[in-house]
C-alpha positions, -999 to +999 in steps of 0.1 A: -108+058-160-090+074-131-111+102-115-088+130-101-106+146-072-094+173-050-107+164-015-097+169+019-103+186+052-088+156+068-115+143+089-100+126+118-115+091+112-127+069+083-161+066+071-153+031+063-187+016+064-191-011+038-226+002+031-214+037+021-181+023+009-197+000-015-231+014-024-221+050-024-241+062-052-232+094-069-246+124-052-254+158-068-230+186-065-238+223-062-235+224-100-260+195-105-232+172-118-227+136-103-198+132-078-189+099-061-187+097-024-151+093-013-155+069+017-118+070+028-124+108+035-150+100+061-177+123+050-207+122+027-202+158+016-194+160-021-157+160-031-158+197-041-163+205-005-131+190+008-095+204-001-071+175-006-060+155-036-075+121-040-074+097-071-101+072-076-092+042-098-125+028-110-134-008-118-126-006-155-092+011-150-084-013-121-091-045-141-070-033-171-040-026-149-044-060-131-047-077-164-014-061-174+007-065-142-013-087-118-021-070-086-039-039-071-004-027-058+010-028-094-022-009-106-018+018-082+022+022-087+017+023-124-011+049-125+004+071-098+036+090-107+046+099-071+042+062-060+074+040-062+077+015-088+070-019-073+097-045-067+074-071-085+080-092-054+057-103-025+074-078-002+066-041-007+095-028+013+106+007+001+074+012-020+063+048-010+038+075-018+052+109-017+083+096+000+065+079+029+049+046+036+011+046+028-016+030+048-033+000+029-069-005+040-099-026+028-131-008+034-113+013+059-097-018+079-061-012+082-039-040+065-006-025+074+014-037+106+036-007+114+047-022+147+066-051+127+062-040+092+065-072+070+055-051+041+030-076+027+000-054+032-003-049-006-014-086-010-043-091+013-072-096-011-076-104-049-084-074-069-113-094-085-132-084-054-123-046-054-147-024-070-125+008-068-094+021-052-094+053-033-059+069-031-055+098-006-022+117-009-001+130+020+002+127+058-030+125+075-048+108+104-079+098+085-074+062+096-053+068+125-019+052+126+000+046+094-011+073+069+021+092+067+025+089+030-013+086+023-039+061+022-046+033-004-083+023+004-097-007-014-134-008-017-150-041-021-179-051-044-211-037-034-245-055-027-266-065-056-292-040-067-317-062-086-337-092-072-325-128-078-293-141-089-264-123-106-227-125-108-197-126-130-168-149-138-132-144-150-107-167-168-071-157-176-041-173-191-006-156-190+027-164-207+062-151-211+077-138-243+088-173-252+056-191-242+077-214-220+059-240-200+075-229-168+065-194-175+027-202-179+002-189-153-035-188-150-065-173-130-101-185-123-124-164-104-161-161-097-187-141-078-223-150-072-248-125-057-284-130-046-309-105-034-343-112-019-363-081-007-342-068+023-316-095+023-287-099+001-256-119-001-224-121-022-200-150-021-170-157-044-135-172-049-104-164-070-076-188-075-044-179-093-013-199-103+019-179-113+046-194-133+083-185-136+091-147-145+117-139-172+135-108-181+138-093-215+168-114-221+149-145-215+167-153-183+147-164-151+142-135-127+161-139-095+145-154-064+142-134-032+140-165-010+137-147+022+112-118+015+091-139-009+080-139-045+047-136-064+063-156-093+062-196-089+033-193-064-004-200-058-029-178-043-066-184-031-090-155-022-123-160-004-149-134-001-184-131+015-207-102+020-240-105+037-265-075+042-298-067+057-318-035+052-333-031+086-353+000+075-354+021+043-323+042+059-307+016+082-286-012+070-265-040+086-235-056+067-211-084+075-180-087+052-156-118+056-124-123+036-095-147+035-063-144+012-034-167+011-004-165-014+022-193-010+052-197-029+059-232-045+096-232-037+108-246-068+137-223-076+170-213-059+188-180-062+217-177-087+241-148-081+243-121-107+273-098-113+268-063-106+302-052-120+293-065-155+255-058-153+244-094-150+212-097-130+204-122-103+188-153-117+172-185-107+176-222-111+156-253-103+162-262-067+145-265-033+154-238-008+154-250+029+124-245+052+090-234+042+085-211+012+074-176+020+037-172+025+013-143+032-021-151+048-049-125+059-082-131+074-107-104+083-142-098+094-162-065+096-196-058+109-212-024+103-244-006+110-253+026+092-283+049+091-285+075+065-312+095+083-308+091+120-320+124+137-315+142+102-279+130+100-256+101+089-247+075+117-220+048+112-205+024+134-181-006+125-164-034+144-136-054+128-111-082+132-081-088+112-052-115+115-021-119+094+005-146+093+035-137+071+062-162+067+096-154+054+116-179+035+148-193+049+184-184+037+204-214+028+234-197+044+233-197+083+219-162+094+241-149+123+213-134+141+197-169+145+226-188+159+225-204+194+251-230+205+226-244+229+206-256+200+232-264+173+268-258+166+274-221+157+273-215+120+250-246+113+217-236+127+189-229+101+158-209+110+132-186+093+108-160+107+071-154+108+052-122+116+020-126+135-005-098+140-040-094+152-062-064+152-095-056+169-112-023+161-142-001+163-153+031+146-183+054+153-192+086+136-222+109+132-225+137+106-251+163+103-257+199+091-265+223+119-302+229+121-311+264+110-275+270+098-272+242+072-242+259+056-222+244+086-217+206+087-203+189+118-189+154+122-181+138+156-167+104+162-145+080+181-120+053+169-105+025+189-077+000+179-060-028+195-031-046+177-008-075+189+022-082+168+052-106+172+079-122+151+088-157+157+115-181+144+094-210+133+120-237+129+131-235+165+100-219+180+119-189+193+108-153+198+127-128+176+105-098+183+087-099+215+049-096+215+041-061+213+006-045+221-007-014+206-037+005+219-053+037+204-083+056+215-090+087+193-120+110+197-122+136+167-143+163+155-146+181+121-164+212+108-172+223+071-185+258+064-199+269+031-197+305+024-210+329-005-230+301-020-201+278-024-175+303-037-156+298-004-153+269+019-135+266+052-127+232+067-109+221+100-108+197+126-090+180+154-082+144+163-067+134+199-047+104+199-042+085+231-018+056+223+001+031+245+026+005+233+032-024+258+061-048+258+068-074+285+103-082+298+123-101+272+157-112+260+172-109+226+184-137+207+215-154+221+237-151+192+274-161+199+305-144+186+298-155+151+287-139+117+282-164+089+305-158+059+286-164+026+295-193+007+309-190-029+302-174-053+286-149-028+312-122-016+312-110+019+296-075+022+307-068+056+328-082+085+326-120+092+330-138+125+313-112+149+279-114+165+252-090+154+231-093+187+242-101+221+216-120+238+207-092+264+178-089+289+155-060+283+131-046+307+096-042+292+075-011+296+044+007+283+056+040+266+027+061+257+019+088+232-008+117+237-011+142+210-035+164+193-035+162+155-048+192+136-060+197+101-074+226+082-081+238+046-097+265+024-113+261-010-120+288-034-144+281-065-148+311-086-165+293-114-180+258-118-152+233-124-123+257-115-110+253-079-078+263-059-073+250-025-047+250+003-046+225+033-026+214+063-026+180+081-007+159+105-005+122+106+015+097+127+028+064+127+048+042+151+084+033+142+090-003+132+091-013+169+099-049+160+133-040+143+142-018+172+134-042+200+151-072+184+183-051+176+189-040+213+226-047+222+226-026+256+223-046+289+197-032+315+177-011+288+143+000+300+118+002+272+101+033+288+131+052+286+142+041+249+140+073+228+135+054+195+100+040+206+085+074+201+059+075+173+067+096+141+046+126+136+046+141+101+029+171+086+017+178+050+011+212+036+000+215+000-015+239-024-034+230-056-056+241-084-080+221-105-097+227-139-125+204-149-144+220-178-155+204-209-128+181-226-103+192-201-094+177-167-062+192-153-047+195-119-013+207-102-003+204-066+028+215-046+034+198-013+060+198+014+062+176+044+084+174+075+090+151+104+114+158+133+120+122+140+113+104+107+120+068+100+146+055+076+154+018+066+192+012+064+205-021+052+231-039+071+257-059+054+237-092+059+207-077+041+186-072+071+173-036+076+174-017+109+157+016+117+172+049+123+153+080+135+164+112+117+147+145+107+132+142+072+120+168+048+102+161+014+088+183-011+072+176-045+051+188-075+024+166-092+008+176-124-020+157-141-036+165-175-065+146-194-080+157-226-109+145-247-101+154-283-129+155-310-127+118-314-155+098-299-142+077-271-107+088-271-088+103-240-052+114-240-036+118-205-003+128-189+010+127-154+042+140-139+059+139-104+089+154-090+100+145-055+129+158-035+136+141-001+165+147+024+173+137+059+196+148+087+226+123+087+246+138+115+220+149+141+228+187+138+190+194+129+197+202+093+189+178+065+220+171+045+216+137+026+192+125-001+167+099+008+178+067-011+157+043-032+145+024-001+127+056+009+116+077-022+105+071-056+122+084-089+107+114-108+083+101-134+064+111-165+033+089-175+016+093-209-015+072-220-040+070-247-074+052-239-104+045-261-138+032-253-167+032-277-193+005-281-179-030-276-143-019-279-119-006-254-081-001-255-053+015-238-016+021-243+005+037-217+041+046-211+060+052-179+093+073-180+111+065-148+137+094-148+174+093-138+182+101-102+214+109-084+216+106-046+238+133-030+251+136+005+283+141+026+295+107+014+276+099-019+280+065-036+275+067-073+269+030-074+234+037-062+224+063-087+194+054-107+198+050-145+162+052-153+141+032-178+110+034-200+082+008-200+052+006-222+021-015-218-011-022-239-046-036-233-074-043-256-109-056-249-139-066-271-174-073-258-193-101-273-225-117-267-207-146-247-186-121-226-156-099-231-123-110-246-092-091-236-055-092-244-028-073-223+009-069-229+031-059-201+066-044-212+055-044-248+089-035-263+106-060-242+130-035-224+157-051-203+161-032-170+170-035-134+143-027-108+145+006-091+149-010-056+178-031-069+195-003-087+196+020-057+205-002-030+231-027-017+256-021-046+279-051-038+251-077-032+250-099-063+219-117-050+199-083-049+204-073-085+168-081-098+158-075-133+122-064-142+098-087-161+103-089-199+073-090-223+043-109-208+010-117-223-023-121-207-055-134-224-088-131-205-125-139-208-150-122-185-187-128-183-214-113-163-250-127-158 
C-alpha cells in the first residue's frame, strides 16, 4: 500500500542514518496508533507532529510496480499524480515533481549531480534492495542542494532481526505482446542475511537482461542512442550491509553498493514521421562508439545512539562516485569538431559525466528537560562534489572540472501545545556554498554545423559553429543564504488534521551546460550572472482525514523562484539552460476507501499543475512551462485486494490533455493525453509466491509525454510508449 502521511517542518538536514532508515520500527503516536518514522524528514518525532505532505511507498506496493514497469522511478511516477510520466529511457531529463526536479537519494545520500545533470539519478540501485521509498513534496532544504521539487529517498533493506541465516530470492521473465525472442527479458536476484548476537551482515546481487521494447502496433520502440536506453541492456546491482550493536542503544553500520546498467548497442534509430504520426523506431545495427552506460558506486558509514544524554545522536560519512556514458551520434556533432584532430564534419566523439561526492552529516535531537513539549534538533552537514564531462573518444574536456563545497549548520524546533491540539514547528539552515572552476577553454569548434543525413531533416541552420573555442577565466563564486521554514498543525480530533507550511530550498543551475556554452571571449566566471544558485520557496495548505475506512487528503501549493532554471532544446537536440522567473501552483487530492469487503481498497488520486515563466525579462510570468519542465494533469484510479495468500491490483492512469500558451504558442507541442491500465496478481504457495503482471493491459498505442510536447520537427524524437508487456515472477523467502 501507499501510506499518505502529512509531514513537515522542514528540518534543515536529513536523518539519513541507515540504522534509523532501515530499522525504524513504528512508534506510538499520541493516539496510540503505530506511525512509521519518516527518515527523510530528519526527525524521530511521529509524522503527526510535522506539517508537510509525504508519501511512503511500502515494500509490497513497490514490488508490484517494479514487476509491472521495471524500476523504482517508474513506480514513483505511476503512483504519484504530480510526478511526470517517465520517458521509459535511461535518461530522466524533464521528469519533475510539482514542476521542479526532485532530489534522488539512497538512505539520505544524494544521487543527483546538479552541477552537470546527466539525469541518470533514477538508476543507481536495483529496486530489489529497496525496502520503501519516502517521497517528500515541494521545495525544501532537508538534504541541502537539489530538493527544489521534493525528495525521493530510497531506503534500503534493514538488518536481519532473527539469529542465523535468512534471505530471499526473485526470478522473473518478461515478454512483449508477441512473445518475440528479441523482446524477452529476465531478472535473477538474491539476498542472504546473517545475524550472530551483536553482528549482522546482508549481501546480495541482482542481474537483469532487458530485450527489445515494442509499442502497441508491434513496432520496435525508437532508440535514443545518445541519452541511453533501458531496453536492449543488462544491469548488475551489488549490495552489502554490515552492522554492529556497540551497546543496546548505539549502532555502527556500513553500507556498500554498486550498480551498472549498460546498453547492448544492438539497434540503430529509424526516423519516424511526425506529420503522419509514425513514431521513431529501431532496426538491427551497431551505433558508433560505446553504448550508453550508467555506473554508480557508494559507501556510507554511520554511527547512531538512540539514548545519548537522553536524546538521539546520528553521524554519517559517505562517498559516492558516478560515471555516466552517453552514446555517440552517427552524424558528426558540430560542438565536437576540431580541425586539428580530423577534417571538419568527420570527427566522431561521445561524452561521459564523471562525478564524485564526499559528505558528512551530524545531528542531535532531544526534548528540552523540564519542558518536554519542546523538541530541539541541531546539526551540521558538509558536502564536497567534483564533476566534469569529458569527450572519451578523443580525451578532451567538454565541461571543465567543477568543484562544489557546502557547509550547512541548522536548527529546528517543534512545540506541542494544548495536549497536541496545536503544534508549531520552525527552523533555519545556513548554507555556505562555493563553486570553483579553474581557467579553461571551450571546445575548438570551427565554422561548421553538421547537416543531418537523409532522411533526417535539418531542424536549424547548418554550416555555423555553435561554440567558439574561447578562453574563460576561472573563479570561485560563492553563495551564502539563510533558508527558513515553518509550519502549524491543528488536530481537532484524532485522525483529522489541517496544516500550513512554508519552506525554502535551493539548487545550483546546471553549471556544466552553462560553462561549456560560453561564447564570449575574456569572460570571468566570478562575474557570470548565471552561475548563481536557484532559490525556490514552497507554500502549502492541506487537510487530512484518516478515520475508519477513509483515508483522504487535499493539498494546495504555490512555489516561486526569481531565477528559475529552464531546459531549452537547441536545433541539434542538445539542451541549454536559461534563467527566468518561474511560478508554479497546484492542487493534489488523494482518496482511499475500504468498502465492506475484506481485503479490498479503492483509491483515487488527482493532480492539477499550472506553471509559467517570464520569457522577456520584465518580471511577469507570461509563458507556460513546457513538457520538459512540468507534468500533465492526471487522474489515478485503482482497486487493490489482499486477503490470505492472494493479492491483486488493477490501476488506470488518465494523463489529461494540456495546451501550452504564451506570446508565441506552438500547437504542435500541445499534449493529446492518453490512458493506460496495468494489472498485477500474486498467489503465495508453500514454495514461494507466483505473480503475473501486465503493463498497458489494453495495448494502447500512444506517444510519450516527453516526445509529444517537445521538438516537433525532430523525427528521431517521436518515441512511442511500450505496448502490452507481461512479467511472470517467482519470489521465495527463507
